[in-house]
BAZA-198788 format. One record per residue (C-alpha): x, y, z; residue number from 1; residue in three letters. Coordinates in steps of 0.001 Angstrom, whole numbers, plus 500000, padded with zeros to 6 digits. Each point is the difference from the previous one (the first is absolute). Layout:
N
<pt><x>X</x><y>Y</y><z>Z</z><mike>NUM</mike><nutor>ALA</nutor></pt>
...
This chain:
46
<pt><x>480679</x><y>527276</y><z>502730</z><mike>1</mike><nutor>ALA</nutor></pt>
<pt><x>498036</x><y>497480</y><z>499136</z><mike>2</mike><nutor>ASP</nutor></pt>
<pt><x>502541</x><y>499591</y><z>496564</z><mike>3</mike><nutor>LEU</nutor></pt>
<pt><x>502973</x><y>500185</y><z>502341</z><mike>4</mike><nutor>ALA</nutor></pt>
<pt><x>499390</x><y>497460</y><z>502399</z><mike>5</mike><nutor>PHE</nutor></pt>
<pt><x>498793</x><y>497781</y><z>496675</z><mike>6</mike><nutor>GLU</nutor></pt>
<pt><x>503753</x><y>500675</y><z>498088</z><mike>7</mike><nutor>ALA</nutor></pt>
<pt><x>500904</x><y>499006</y><z>503512</z><mike>8</mike><nutor>LYS</nutor></pt>
<pt><x>498851</x><y>496795</y><z>501037</z><mike>9</mike><nutor>ARG</nutor></pt>
<pt><x>500122</x><y>498935</y><z>495966</z><mike>10</mike><nutor>GLN</nutor></pt>
<pt><x>504446</x><y>500947</y><z>500020</z><mike>11</mike><nutor>ARG</nutor></pt>
<pt><x>499110</x><y>497298</y><z>504003</z><mike>12</mike><nutor>PHE</nutor></pt>
<pt><x>498889</x><y>497471</y><z>498151</z><mike>13</mike><nutor>ILE</nutor></pt>
<pt><x>502776</x><y>499909</y><z>497038</z><mike>14</mike><nutor>LYS</nutor></pt>
<pt><x>502346</x><y>500374</y><z>502141</z><mike>15</mike><nutor>ASP</nutor></pt>
<pt><x>498833</x><y>497385</y><z>501855</z><mike>16</mike><nutor>ARG</nutor></pt>
<pt><x>499636</x><y>497628</y><z>496883</z><mike>17</mike><nutor>GLN</nutor></pt>
<pt><x>503601</x><y>500773</y><z>499532</z><mike>18</mike><nutor>ARG</nutor></pt>
<pt><x>501436</x><y>499747</y><z>503364</z><mike>19</mike><nutor>THR</nutor></pt>
<pt><x>497850</x><y>496501</y><z>499841</z><mike>20</mike><nutor>ARG</nutor></pt>
<pt><x>501957</x><y>499362</y><z>496523</z><mike>21</mike><nutor>LEU</nutor></pt>
<pt><x>503525</x><y>500338</y><z>501182</z><mike>22</mike><nutor>ALA</nutor></pt>
<pt><x>499474</x><y>498124</y><z>503210</z><mike>23</mike><nutor>LEU</nutor></pt>
<pt><x>498867</x><y>497070</y><z>497223</z><mike>24</mike><nutor>HIS</nutor></pt>
<pt><x>502430</x><y>500188</y><z>497728</z><mike>25</mike><nutor>ARG</nutor></pt>
<pt><x>502674</x><y>499579</y><z>503112</z><mike>26</mike><nutor>ALA</nutor></pt>
<pt><x>498119</x><y>497318</y><z>501402</z><mike>27</mike><nutor>PHE</nutor></pt>
<pt><x>500393</x><y>498143</y><z>496754</z><mike>28</mike><nutor>LEU</nutor></pt>
<pt><x>503562</x><y>500934</y><z>499394</z><mike>29</mike><nutor>ILE</nutor></pt>
<pt><x>501002</x><y>498994</y><z>503261</z><mike>30</mike><nutor>GLY</nutor></pt>
<pt><x>497862</x><y>496663</y><z>499523</z><mike>31</mike><nutor>ILE</nutor></pt>
<pt><x>502445</x><y>499047</y><z>496717</z><mike>32</mike><nutor>LEU</nutor></pt>
<pt><x>503284</x><y>501053</y><z>502100</z><mike>33</mike><nutor>ILE</nutor></pt>
<pt><x>499125</x><y>497145</y><z>502666</z><mike>34</mike><nutor>THR</nutor></pt>
<pt><x>498948</x><y>497442</y><z>497372</z><mike>35</mike><nutor>LEU</nutor></pt>
<pt><x>503262</x><y>501414</y><z>497897</z><mike>36</mike><nutor>VAL</nutor></pt>
<pt><x>502398</x><y>499155</y><z>503352</z><mike>37</mike><nutor>LEU</nutor></pt>
<pt><x>498031</x><y>496802</y><z>500767</z><mike>38</mike><nutor>LEU</nutor></pt>
<pt><x>500966</x><y>498779</y><z>496755</z><mike>39</mike><nutor>VAL</nutor></pt>
<pt><x>503401</x><y>500902</y><z>500546</z><mike>40</mike><nutor>ILE</nutor></pt>
<pt><x>500554</x><y>498197</y><z>502725</z><mike>41</mike><nutor>ALA</nutor></pt>
<pt><x>498025</x><y>497065</y><z>499975</z><mike>42</mike><nutor>ILE</nutor></pt>
<pt><x>502107</x><y>500138</y><z>496188</z><mike>43</mike><nutor>LEU</nutor></pt>
<pt><x>503281</x><y>500495</y><z>502668</z><mike>44</mike><nutor>SER</nutor></pt>
<pt><x>498887</x><y>497225</y><z>501550</z><mike>45</mike><nutor>GLY</nutor></pt>
<pt><x>500531</x><y>497594</y><z>498247</z><mike>46</mike><nutor>LYS</nutor></pt>
């Protein structure tokens, strides 16, 4: 039972790390898109 619990805990930690990476990537992509849209807006505004 102890080993199963440890394996489950490891999997849980790994899943959390993967989720954090996915969120981080989505966050960075969102920032990039925002910057691109800002640049386009500024350029088209001139």
